[in-house]
PyMOL Python script that loads the backbone (N, CA, C, O; Angstrom):
from pymol import cmd

cmd.read_pdbstr("""\
ATOM      1  N   MET A   1      47.728   7.254  21.463  1.00  0.00           N
ATOM      2  CA  MET A   1      46.726   8.211  21.880  1.00  0.00           C
ATOM      3  C   MET A   1      45.461   8.089  21.014  1.00  0.00           C
ATOM      4  O   MET A   1      44.349   8.090  21.543  1.00  0.00           O
ATOM      5  N   ILE A   2      45.627   7.986  19.693  1.00  0.00           N
ATOM      6  CA  ILE A   2      44.483   7.849  18.789  1.00  0.00           C
ATOM      7  C   ILE A   2      43.763   6.534  19.065  1.00  0.00           C
ATOM      8  O   ILE A   2      42.534   6.477  19.026  1.00  0.00           O
ATOM      9  N   ARG A   3      44.516   5.488  19.340  1.00  0.00           N
ATOM     10  CA  ARG A   3      43.922   4.182  19.625  1.00  0.00           C
ATOM     11  C   ARG A   3      43.048   4.266  20.872  1.00  0.00           C
ATOM     12  O   ARG A   3      41.943   3.724  20.891  1.00  0.00           O
ATOM     13  N   ARG A   4      43.534   4.942  21.913  1.00  0.00           N
ATOM     14  CA  ARG A   4      42.757   5.094  23.141  1.00  0.00           C
ATOM     15  C   ARG A   4      41.475   5.888  22.881  1.00  0.00           C
ATOM     16  O   ARG A   4      40.408   5.539  23.387  1.00  0.00           O
ATOM     17  N   LEU A   5      41.587   6.931  22.109  1.00  0.00           N
ATOM     18  CA  LEU A   5      40.414   7.732  21.773  1.00  0.00           C
ATOM     19  C   LEU A   5      39.401   6.904  20.989  1.00  0.00           C
ATOM     20  O   LEU A   5      38.195   7.011  21.214  1.00  0.00           O
ATOM     21  N   PHE A   6      39.895   6.079  20.070  1.00  0.00           N
ATOM     22  CA  PHE A   6      39.018   5.201  19.297  1.00  0.00           C
ATOM     23  C   PHE A   6      38.263   4.242  20.210  1.00  0.00           C
ATOM     24  O   PHE A   6      37.042   4.121  20.105  1.00  0.00           O
ATOM     25  N   TYR A   7      38.975   3.560  21.104  1.00  0.00           N
ATOM     26  CA  TYR A   7      38.345   2.598  21.994  1.00  0.00           C
ATOM     27  C   TYR A   7      37.425   3.274  23.017  1.00  0.00           C
ATOM     28  O   TYR A   7      36.410   2.701  23.411  1.00  0.00           O
ATOM     29  N   LEU A   8      37.771   4.467  23.438  1.00  0.00           N
ATOM     30  CA  LEU A   8      36.915   5.216  24.342  1.00  0.00           C
ATOM     31  C   LEU A   8      35.586   5.564  23.658  1.00  0.00           C
ATOM     32  O   LEU A   8      34.519   5.394  24.248  1.00  0.00           O
ATOM     33  N   SER A   9      35.654   6.047  22.428  1.00  0.00           N
ATOM     34  CA  SER A   9      34.428   6.385  21.701  1.00  0.00           C
ATOM     35  C   SER A   9      33.646   5.126  21.341  1.00  0.00           C
ATOM     36  O   SER A   9      32.415   5.143  21.361  1.00  0.00           O
ATOM     37  N   LEU A  10      34.333   4.042  21.014  1.00  0.00           N
ATOM     38  CA  LEU A  10      33.653   2.779  20.725  1.00  0.00           C
ATOM     39  C   LEU A  10      32.925   2.279  21.971  1.00  0.00           C
ATOM     40  O   LEU A  10      31.782   1.832  21.883  1.00  0.00           O
ATOM     41  N   GLY A  11      33.575   2.353  23.120  1.00  0.00           N
ATOM     42  CA  GLY A  11      32.952   1.941  24.378  1.00  0.00           C
ATOM     43  C   GLY A  11      31.744   2.798  24.711  1.00  0.00           C
ATOM     44  O   GLY A  11      30.730   2.281  25.180  1.00  0.00           O
ATOM     45  N   ALA A  12      31.839   4.108  24.473  1.00  0.00           N
ATOM     46  CA  ALA A  12      30.714   4.999  24.735  1.00  0.00           C
ATOM     47  C   ALA A  12      29.544   4.664  23.814  1.00  0.00           C
ATOM     48  O   ALA A  12      28.391   4.652  24.246  1.00  0.00           O
ATOM     49  N   PHE A  13      29.842   4.394  22.549  1.00  0.00           N
ATOM     50  CA  PHE A  13      28.789   4.033  21.595  1.00  0.00           C
ATOM     51  C   PHE A  13      28.112   2.735  22.009  1.00  0.00           C
ATOM     52  O   PHE A  13      26.884   2.652  21.991  1.00  0.00           O
ATOM     53  N   ILE A  14      28.877   1.731  22.377  1.00  0.00           N
ATOM     54  CA  ILE A  14      28.307   0.441  22.773  1.00  0.00           C
ATOM     55  C   ILE A  14      27.490   0.594  24.048  1.00  0.00           C
ATOM     56  O   ILE A  14      26.416   0.004  24.164  1.00  0.00           O
ATOM     57  N   ALA A  15      27.978   1.377  25.004  1.00  0.00           N
ATOM     58  CA  ALA A  15      27.231   1.601  26.242  1.00  0.00           C
ATOM     59  C   ALA A  15      25.903   2.282  25.950  1.00  0.00           C
ATOM     60  O   ALA A  15      24.874   1.907  26.513  1.00  0.00           O
ATOM     61  N   LEU A  16      25.919   3.270  25.083  1.00  0.00           N
ATOM     62  CA  LEU A  16      24.685   3.962  24.720  1.00  0.00           C
ATOM     63  C   LEU A  16      23.721   3.025  24.016  1.00  0.00           C
ATOM     64  O   LEU A  16      22.520   3.048  24.286  1.00  0.00           O
ATOM     65  N   TRP A  17      24.234   2.207  23.120  1.00  0.00           N
ATOM     66  CA  TRP A  17      23.397   1.252  22.386  1.00  0.00           C
ATOM     67  C   TRP A  17      22.774   0.231  23.343  1.00  0.00           C
ATOM     68  O   TRP A  17      21.593  -0.094  23.226  1.00  0.00           O
ATOM     69  N   VAL A  18      23.573  -0.273  24.288  1.00  0.00           N
ATOM     70  CA  VAL A  18      23.062  -1.250  25.249  1.00  0.00           C
ATOM     71  C   VAL A  18      22.000  -0.614  26.144  1.00  0.00           C
ATOM     72  O   VAL A  18      20.988  -1.246  26.446  1.00  0.00           O
ATOM     73  N   MET A  19      22.216   0.606  26.561  1.00  0.00           N
ATOM     74  CA  MET A  19      21.229   1.295  27.400  1.00  0.00           C
ATOM     75  C   MET A  19      19.908   1.466  26.652  1.00  0.00           C
ATOM     76  O   MET A  19      18.839   1.274  27.230  1.00  0.00           O
ATOM     77  N   ARG A  20      19.978   1.821  25.381  1.00  0.00           N
ATOM     78  CA  ARG A  20      18.752   1.975  24.581  1.00  0.00           C
ATOM     79  C   ARG A  20      18.022   0.656  24.450  1.00  0.00           C
ATOM     80  O   ARG A  20      16.796   0.606  24.552  1.00  0.00           O
ATOM     81  N   ARG A  21      18.773  -0.420  24.222  1.00  0.00           N
ATOM     82  CA  ARG A  21      18.155  -1.745  24.077  1.00  0.00           C
ATOM     83  C   ARG A  21      17.513  -2.190  25.387  1.00  0.00           C
ATOM     84  O   ARG A  21      16.439  -2.792  25.375  1.00  0.00           O
ATOM     85  N   LEU A  22      18.152  -1.904  26.502  1.00  0.00           N
ATOM     86  CA  LEU A  22      17.588  -2.277  27.796  1.00  0.00           C
ATOM     87  C   LEU A  22      16.346  -1.456  28.114  1.00  0.00           C
ATOM     88  O   LEU A  22      15.397  -1.975  28.702  1.00  0.00           O
ATOM     89  N   GLN A  23      16.340  -0.201  27.740  1.00  0.00           N
ATOM     90  CA  GLN A  23      15.159   0.623  27.961  1.00  0.00           C
ATOM     91  C   GLN A  23      13.982   0.141  27.127  1.00  0.00           C
ATOM     92  O   GLN A  23      12.829   0.250  27.546  1.00  0.00           O
ATOM     93  N   ALA A  24      14.271  -0.390  25.954  1.00  0.00           N
ATOM     94  CA  ALA A  24      13.206  -0.896  25.089  1.00  0.00           C
ATOM     95  C   ALA A  24      12.562  -2.152  25.661  1.00  0.00           C
ATOM     96  O   ALA A  24      11.452  -2.512  25.271  1.00  0.00           O
ATOM     97  N   LEU A  25      13.246  -2.816  26.578  1.00  0.00           N
ATOM     98  CA  LEU A  25      12.713  -4.044  27.164  1.00  0.00           C
ATOM     99  C   LEU A  25      11.949  -3.804  28.463  1.00  0.00           C
ATOM    100  O   LEU A  25      11.494  -4.763  29.086  1.00  0.00           O
ATOM    101  N   GLN A  26      11.801  -2.572  28.881  1.00  0.00           N
ATOM    102  CA  GLN A  26      11.042  -2.297  30.097  1.00  0.00           C
ATOM    103  C   GLN A  26       9.597  -2.722  29.899  1.00  0.00           C
ATOM    104  O   GLN A  26       9.059  -2.594  28.799  1.00  0.00           O
ATOM    105  N   PRO A  27       8.965  -3.226  30.947  1.00  0.00           N
ATOM    106  CA  PRO A  27       7.602  -3.770  30.807  1.00  0.00           C
ATOM    107  C   PRO A  27       6.583  -2.789  30.239  1.00  0.00           C
ATOM    108  O   PRO A  27       5.757  -3.178  29.414  1.00  0.00           O
ATOM    109  N   ASP A  28       6.621  -1.532  30.660  1.00  0.00           N
ATOM    110  CA  ASP A  28       5.618  -0.602  30.151  1.00  0.00           C
ATOM    111  C   ASP A  28       5.816  -0.320  28.673  1.00  0.00           C
ATOM    112  O   ASP A  28       4.846  -0.130  27.940  1.00  0.00           O
ATOM    113  N   HIS A  29       7.069  -0.292  28.229  1.00  0.00           N
ATOM    114  CA  HIS A  29       7.345  -0.054  26.809  1.00  0.00           C
ATOM    115  C   HIS A  29       6.903  -1.265  25.979  1.00  0.00           C
ATOM    116  O   HIS A  29       6.324  -1.105  24.904  1.00  0.00           O
ATOM    117  N   VAL A  30       7.174  -2.456  26.471  1.00  0.00           N
ATOM    118  CA  VAL A  30       6.767  -3.675  25.762  1.00  0.00           C
ATOM    119  C   VAL A  30       5.245  -3.737  25.682  1.00  0.00           C
ATOM    120  O   VAL A  30       4.689  -4.119  24.652  1.00  0.00           O
ATOM    121  N   ALA A  31       4.576  -3.364  26.763  1.00  0.00           N
ATOM    122  CA  ALA A  31       3.108  -3.385  26.760  1.00  0.00           C
ATOM    123  C   ALA A  31       2.546  -2.379  25.761  1.00  0.00           C
ATOM    124  O   ALA A  31       1.572  -2.671  25.068  1.00  0.00           O
ATOM    125  N   ARG A  32       3.159  -1.192  25.683  1.00  0.00           N
ATOM    126  CA  ARG A  32       2.689  -0.185  24.712  1.00  0.00           C
ATOM    127  C   ARG A  32       2.878  -0.678  23.289  1.00  0.00           C
ATOM    128  O   ARG A  32       1.988  -0.524  22.452  1.00  0.00           O
ATOM    129  N   ARG A  33       4.044  -1.276  23.005  1.00  0.00           N
ATOM    130  CA  ARG A  33       4.287  -1.789  21.654  1.00  0.00           C
ATOM    131  C   ARG A  33       3.327  -2.907  21.308  1.00  0.00           C
ATOM    132  O   ARG A  33       2.836  -2.981  20.181  1.00  0.00           O
ATOM    133  N   THR A  34       3.053  -3.784  22.273  1.00  0.00           N
ATOM    134  CA  THR A  34       2.134  -4.889  22.028  1.00  0.00           C
ATOM    135  C   THR A  34       0.723  -4.370  21.783  1.00  0.00           C
ATOM    136  O   THR A  34       0.039  -4.836  20.872  1.00  0.00           O
ATOM    137  N   ALA A  35       0.290  -3.417  22.582  1.00  0.00           N
ATOM    138  CA  ALA A  35      -1.049  -2.844  22.403  1.00  0.00           C
ATOM    139  C   ALA A  35      -1.167  -2.143  21.062  1.00  0.00           C
ATOM    140  O   ALA A  35      -2.188  -2.265  20.385  1.00  0.00           O
ATOM    141  N   ALA A  36      -0.136  -1.413  20.673  1.00  0.00           N
ATOM    142  CA  ALA A  36      -0.164  -0.729  19.379  1.00  0.00           C
ATOM    143  C   ALA A  36      -0.194  -1.745  18.235  1.00  0.00           C
ATOM    144  O   ALA A  36      -0.910  -1.560  17.251  1.00  0.00           O
ATOM    145  N   GLY A  37       0.578  -2.806  18.369  1.00  0.00           N
ATOM    146  CA  GLY A  37       0.575  -3.842  17.337  1.00  0.00           C
ATOM    147  C   GLY A  37      -0.765  -4.549  17.232  1.00  0.00           C
ATOM    148  O   GLY A  37      -1.231  -4.851  16.133  1.00  0.00           O
ATOM    149  N   ALA A  38      -1.385  -4.813  18.381  1.00  0.00           N
ATOM    150  CA  ALA A  38      -2.693  -5.470  18.380  1.00  0.00           C
ATOM    151  C   ALA A  38      -3.753  -4.555  17.774  1.00  0.00           C
ATOM    152  O   ALA A  38      -4.626  -5.011  17.034  1.00  0.00           O
ATOM    153  N   ALA A  39      -3.675  -3.270  18.088  1.00  0.00           N
ATOM    154  CA  ALA A  39      -4.642  -2.327  17.521  1.00  0.00           C
ATOM    155  C   ALA A  39      -4.478  -2.231  16.002  1.00  0.00           C
ATOM    156  O   ALA A  39      -5.465  -2.169  15.269  1.00  0.00           O
ATOM    157  N   GLY A  40      -3.245  -2.221  15.543  1.00  0.00           N
ATOM    158  CA  GLY A  40      -2.995  -2.189  14.099  1.00  0.00           C
ATOM    159  C   GLY A  40      -3.502  -3.440  13.412  1.00  0.00           C
ATOM    160  O   GLY A  40      -4.079  -3.372  12.327  1.00  0.00           O
ATOM    161  N   MET A  41      -3.287  -4.590  14.049  1.00  0.00           N
ATOM    162  CA  MET A  41      -3.749  -5.843  13.465  1.00  0.00           C
ATOM    163  C   MET A  41      -5.273  -5.883  13.440  1.00  0.00           C
ATOM    164  O   MET A  41      -5.864  -6.358  12.470  1.00  0.00           O
ATOM    165  N   LEU A  42      -5.908  -5.391  14.489  1.00  0.00           N
ATOM    166  CA  LEU A  42      -7.373  -5.347  14.529  1.00  0.00           C
ATOM    167  C   LEU A  42      -7.926  -4.463  13.416  1.00  0.00           C
ATOM    168  O   LEU A  42      -8.939  -4.796  12.801  1.00  0.00           O
ATOM    169  N   ALA A  43      -7.277  -3.358  13.162  1.00  0.00           N
ATOM    170  CA  ALA A  43      -7.717  -2.467  12.077  1.00  0.00           C
ATOM    171  C   ALA A  43      -7.581  -3.166  10.725  1.00  0.00           C
ATOM    172  O   ALA A  43      -8.459  -3.043   9.872  1.00  0.00           O
ATOM    173  N   ARG A  44      -6.478  -3.902  10.526  1.00  0.00           N
ATOM    174  CA  ARG A  44      -6.299  -4.626   9.266  1.00  0.00           C
ATOM    175  C   ARG A  44      -7.340  -5.725   9.100  1.00  0.00           C
ATOM    176  O   ARG A  44      -7.837  -5.951   7.997  1.00  0.00           O
ATOM    177  N   VAL A  45      -7.674  -6.409  10.195  1.00  0.00           N
ATOM    178  CA  VAL A  45      -8.691  -7.465  10.132  1.00  0.00           C
ATOM    179  C   VAL A  45     -10.054  -6.855   9.805  1.00  0.00           C
ATOM    180  O   VAL A  45     -10.815  -7.415   9.017  1.00  0.00           O
ATOM    181  N   ARG A  46     -10.358  -5.710  10.411  1.00  0.00           N
ATOM    182  CA  ARG A  46     -11.630  -5.045  10.112  1.00  0.00           C
ATOM    183  C   ARG A  46     -11.702  -4.614   8.655  1.00  0.00           C
ATOM    184  O   ARG A  46     -12.744  -4.764   8.016  1.00  0.00           O
ATOM    185  N   ASP A  47     -10.615  -4.083   8.126  1.00  0.00           N
ATOM    186  CA  ASP A  47     -10.594  -3.684   6.720  1.00  0.00           C
ATOM    187  C   ASP A  47     -10.805  -4.888   5.816  1.00  0.00           C
ATOM    188  O   ASP A  47     -11.579  -4.824   4.860  1.00  0.00           O
ATOM    189  N   PHE A  48     -10.116  -5.986   6.116  1.00  0.00           N
ATOM    190  CA  PHE A  48     -10.250  -7.193   5.313  1.00  0.00           C
ATOM    191  C   PHE A  48     -11.682  -7.722   5.371  1.00  0.00           C
ATOM    192  O   PHE A  48     -12.254  -8.088   4.345  1.00  0.00           O
ATOM    193  N   THR A  49     -12.258  -7.760   6.570  1.00  0.00           N
ATOM    194  CA  THR A  49     -13.624  -8.259   6.735  1.00  0.00           C
ATOM    195  C   THR A  49     -14.608  -7.388   5.973  1.00  0.00           C
ATOM    196  O   THR A  49     -15.521  -7.889   5.317  1.00  0.00           O
ATOM    197  N   SER A  50     -14.413  -6.089   6.067  1.00  0.00           N
ATOM    198  CA  SER A  50     -15.299  -5.163   5.352  1.00  0.00           C
ATOM    199  C   SER A  50     -15.206  -5.385   3.846  1.00  0.00           C
ATOM    200  O   SER A  50     -16.224  -5.429   3.154  1.00  0.00           O
ATOM    201  N   ASP A  51     -13.984  -5.524   3.344  1.00  0.00           N
ATOM    202  CA  ASP A  51     -13.802  -5.769   1.911  1.00  0.00           C
ATOM    203  C   ASP A  51     -14.418  -7.099   1.492  1.00  0.00           C
ATOM    204  O   ASP A  51     -15.082  -7.185   0.459  1.00  0.00           O
ATOM    205  N   ALA A  52     -14.195  -8.135   2.300  1.00  0.00           N
ATOM    206  CA  ALA A  52     -14.717  -9.461   1.957  1.00  0.00           C
ATOM    207  C   ALA A  52     -16.247  -9.468   1.964  1.00  0.00           C
ATOM    208  O   ALA A  52     -16.866 -10.049   1.073  1.00  0.00           O
ATOM    209  N   LEU A  53     -16.852  -8.834   2.954  1.00  0.00           N
ATOM    210  CA  LEU A  53     -18.316  -8.797   3.001  1.00  0.00           C
ATOM    211  C   LEU A  53     -18.894  -7.970   1.855  1.00  0.00           C
ATOM    212  O   LEU A  53     -19.944  -8.314   1.311  1.00  0.00           O
ATOM    213  N   GLY A  54     -18.221  -6.893   1.490  1.00  0.00           N
ATOM    214  CA  GLY A  54     -18.674  -6.091   0.355  1.00  0.00           C
ATOM    215  C   GLY A  54     -18.618  -6.872  -0.940  1.00  0.00           C
ATOM    216  O   GLY A  54     -19.553  -6.829  -1.740  1.00  0.00           O
ATOM    217  N   GLU A  55     -17.520  -7.588  -1.148  1.00  0.00           N
ATOM    218  CA  GLU A  55     -17.384  -8.402  -2.357  1.00  0.00           C
ATOM    219  C   GLU A  55     -18.414  -9.527  -2.373  1.00  0.00           C
ATOM    220  O   GLU A  55     -18.971  -9.839  -3.426  1.00  0.00           O
ATOM    221  N   ALA A  56     -18.672 -10.134  -1.228  1.00  0.00           N
ATOM    222  CA  ALA A  56     -19.660 -11.214  -1.164  1.00  0.00           C
ATOM    223  C   ALA A  56     -21.060 -10.689  -1.486  1.00  0.00           C
ATOM    224  O   ALA A  56     -21.837 -11.353  -2.172  1.00  0.00           O
ATOM    225  N   ALA A  57     -21.371  -9.504  -0.991  1.00  0.00           N
ATOM    226  CA  ALA A  57     -22.694  -8.917  -1.279  1.00  0.00           C
ATOM    227  C   ALA A  57     -22.829  -8.610  -2.767  1.00  0.00           C
ATOM    228  O   ALA A  57     -23.881  -8.852  -3.357  1.00  0.00           O
ATOM    229  N   GLU A  58     -21.778  -8.082  -3.370  1.00  0.00           N
ATOM    230  CA  GLU A  58     -21.813  -7.804  -4.810  1.00  0.00           C
ATOM    231  C   GLU A  58     -22.000  -9.083  -5.610  1.00  0.00           C
ATOM    232  O   GLU A  58     -22.787  -9.128  -6.555  1.00  0.00           O
ATOM    233  N   ARG A  59     -21.270 -10.120  -5.222  1.00  0.00           N
ATOM    234  CA  ARG A  59     -21.362 -11.396  -5.938  1.00  0.00           C
ATOM    235  C   ARG A  59     -22.755 -12.007  -5.775  1.00  0.00           C
ATOM    236  O   ARG A  59     -23.298 -12.580  -6.720  1.00  0.00           O
ATOM    237  N   GLU A  60     -23.330 -11.885  -4.579  1.00  0.00           N
ATOM    238  CA  GLU A  60     -24.668 -12.417  -4.369  1.00  0.00           C
ATOM    239  C   GLU A  60     -25.687 -11.678  -5.237  1.00  0.00           C
ATOM    240  O   GLU A  60     -26.591 -12.294  -5.800  1.00  0.00           O
ATOM    241  N   THR A  61     -25.539 -10.378  -5.340  1.00  0.00           N
ATOM    242  CA  THR A  61     -26.439  -9.592  -6.191  1.00  0.00           C
ATOM    243  C   THR A  61     -26.311 -10.026  -7.647  1.00  0.00           C
ATOM    244  O   THR A  61     -27.311 -10.165  -8.351  1.00  0.00           O
ATOM    245  N   GLU A  62     -25.059 -10.243  -8.100  1.00  0.00           N
ATOM    246  CA  GLU A  62     -24.845 -10.705  -9.473  1.00  0.00           C
ATOM    247  C   GLU A  62     -25.500 -12.062  -9.708  1.00  0.00           C
ATOM    248  O   GLU A  62     -26.160 -12.266 -10.727  1.00  0.00           O
ATOM    249  N   LEU A  63     -25.320 -12.989  -8.769  1.00  0.00           N
ATOM    250  CA  LEU A  63     -25.884 -14.325  -8.937  1.00  0.00           C
ATOM    251  C   LEU A  63     -27.408 -14.300  -8.891  1.00  0.00           C
ATOM    252  O   LEU A  63     -28.064 -15.007  -9.655  1.00  0.00           O
ATOM    253  N   ARG A  64     -27.973 -13.493  -8.002  1.00  0.00           N
ATOM    254  CA  ARG A  64     -29.440 -13.394  -7.940  1.00  0.00           C
ATOM    255  C   ARG A  64     -29.999 -12.841  -9.250  1.00  0.00           C
ATOM    256  O   ARG A  64     -31.026 -13.311  -9.740  1.00  0.00           O
ATOM    257  N   ALA A  65     -29.324 -11.849  -9.809  1.00  0.00           N
ATOM    258  CA  ALA A  65     -29.782 -11.278 -11.078  1.00  0.00           C
ATOM    259  C   ALA A  65     -29.612 -12.291 -12.205  1.00  0.00           C
ATOM    260  O   ALA A  65     -30.475 -12.398 -13.076  1.00  0.00           O
ATOM    261  N   ARG A  66     -28.535 -13.017 -12.197  1.00  0.00           N
ATOM    262  CA  ARG A  66     -28.253 -13.987 -13.269  1.00  0.00           C
ATOM    263  C   ARG A  66     -29.261 -15.135 -13.280  1.00  0.00           C
ATOM    264  O   ARG A  66     -29.700 -15.565 -14.346  1.00  0.00           O
ATOM    265  N   PHE A  67     -29.629 -15.631 -12.095  1.00  0.00           N
ATOM    266  CA  PHE A  67     -30.524 -16.778 -12.024  1.00  0.00           C
ATOM    267  C   PHE A  67     -31.982 -16.388 -11.760  1.00  0.00           C
ATOM    268  O   PHE A  67     -32.834 -17.261 -11.592  1.00  0.00           O
ATOM    269  N   GLY A  68     -32.268 -15.103 -11.723  1.00  0.00           N
ATOM    270  CA  GLY A  68     -33.638 -14.645 -11.573  1.00  0.00           C
ATOM    271  C   GLY A  68     -34.229 -14.913 -10.197  1.00  0.00           C
ATOM    272  O   GLY A  68     -35.438 -15.120 -10.084  1.00  0.00           O
ATOM    273  N   LEU A  69     -33.436 -14.915  -9.177  1.00  0.00           N
ATOM    274  CA  LEU A  69     -33.932 -15.203  -7.838  1.00  0.00           C
ATOM    275  C   LEU A  69     -34.613 -13.998  -7.192  1.00  0.00           C
ATOM    276  O   LEU A  69     -35.357 -14.168  -6.226  1.00  0.00           O
ATOM    277  N   ASP A  70     -34.385 -12.811  -7.686  1.00  0.00           N
ATOM    278  CA  ASP A  70     -35.034 -11.622  -7.119  1.00  0.00           C
ATOM    279  C   ASP A  70     -36.532 -11.641  -7.404  1.00  0.00           C
ATOM    280  O   ASP A  70     -37.325 -11.254  -6.546  1.00  0.00           O
ATOM    281  N   GLN A  71     -36.929 -12.081  -8.582  1.00  0.00           N
ATOM    282  CA  GLN A  71     -38.334 -12.075  -8.941  1.00  0.00           C
ATOM    283  C   GLN A  71     -39.100 -13.182  -8.214  1.00  0.00           C
ATOM    284  O   GLN A  71     -40.297 -13.023  -7.978  1.00  0.00           O
ATOM    285  N   ALA A  72     -38.475 -14.273  -7.857  1.00  0.00           N
ATOM    286  CA  ALA A  72     -39.166 -15.379  -7.200  1.00  0.00           C
ATOM    287  C   ALA A  72     -39.670 -14.960  -5.820  1.00  0.00           C
ATOM    288  O   ALA A  72     -40.743 -15.399  -5.407  1.00  0.00           O
ATOM    289  N   GLY A  73     -38.933 -14.132  -5.106  1.00  0.00           N
ATOM    290  CA  GLY A  73     -39.357 -13.695  -3.775  1.00  0.00           C
ATOM    291  C   GLY A  73     -40.462 -12.663  -3.841  1.00  0.00           C
ATOM    292  O   GLY A  73     -41.209 -12.533  -2.871  1.00  0.00           O
ATOM    293  N   GLN A  74     -40.612 -11.922  -4.925  1.00  0.00           N
ATOM    294  CA  GLN A  74     -41.595 -10.849  -5.023  1.00  0.00           C
ATOM    295  C   GLN A  74     -42.990 -11.384  -5.353  1.00  0.00           C
ATOM    296  O   GLN A  74     -43.976 -10.711  -5.053  1.00  0.00           O
ATOM    297  N   GLY A  75     -43.105 -12.540  -5.944  1.00  0.00           N
ATOM    298  CA  GLY A  75     -44.404 -13.085  -6.373  1.00  0.00           C
ATOM    299  C   GLY A  75     -45.204 -13.668  -5.228  1.00  0.00           C
ATOM    300  O   GLY A  75     -46.410 -13.855  -5.389  1.00  0.00           O
ATOM    301  N   ASP A  76     -44.622 -13.963  -4.100  1.00  0.00           N
ATOM    302  CA  ASP A  76     -45.324 -14.606  -2.989  1.00  0.00           C
ATOM    303  C   ASP A  76     -46.162 -13.669  -2.193  1.00  0.00           C
ATOM    304  O   ASP A  76     -46.806 -14.084  -1.229  1.00  0.00           O
TER     305      ASP A  76
END
""", "prot")
cmd.dss("prot")
cmd.show_as("cartoon", "prot")
cmd.util.cbc("prot")
cmd.orient("prot")
């Protein structure tokens, strides 16, 4: 009797797990996950680009000050 109850509950658990996995593969769900992933990746790329451009601008300012390039443009 206990063995039957065990296998019955195991079968119910596996059926529930399989149903959840199949629902996750529905086209609209896959499209939502893909869109969310793409939006997240786009945000990370924008953050990286913003950081890289900020660092490049700072470095350019440092180099212009170091080599005196700011004063050369003002004399013309």
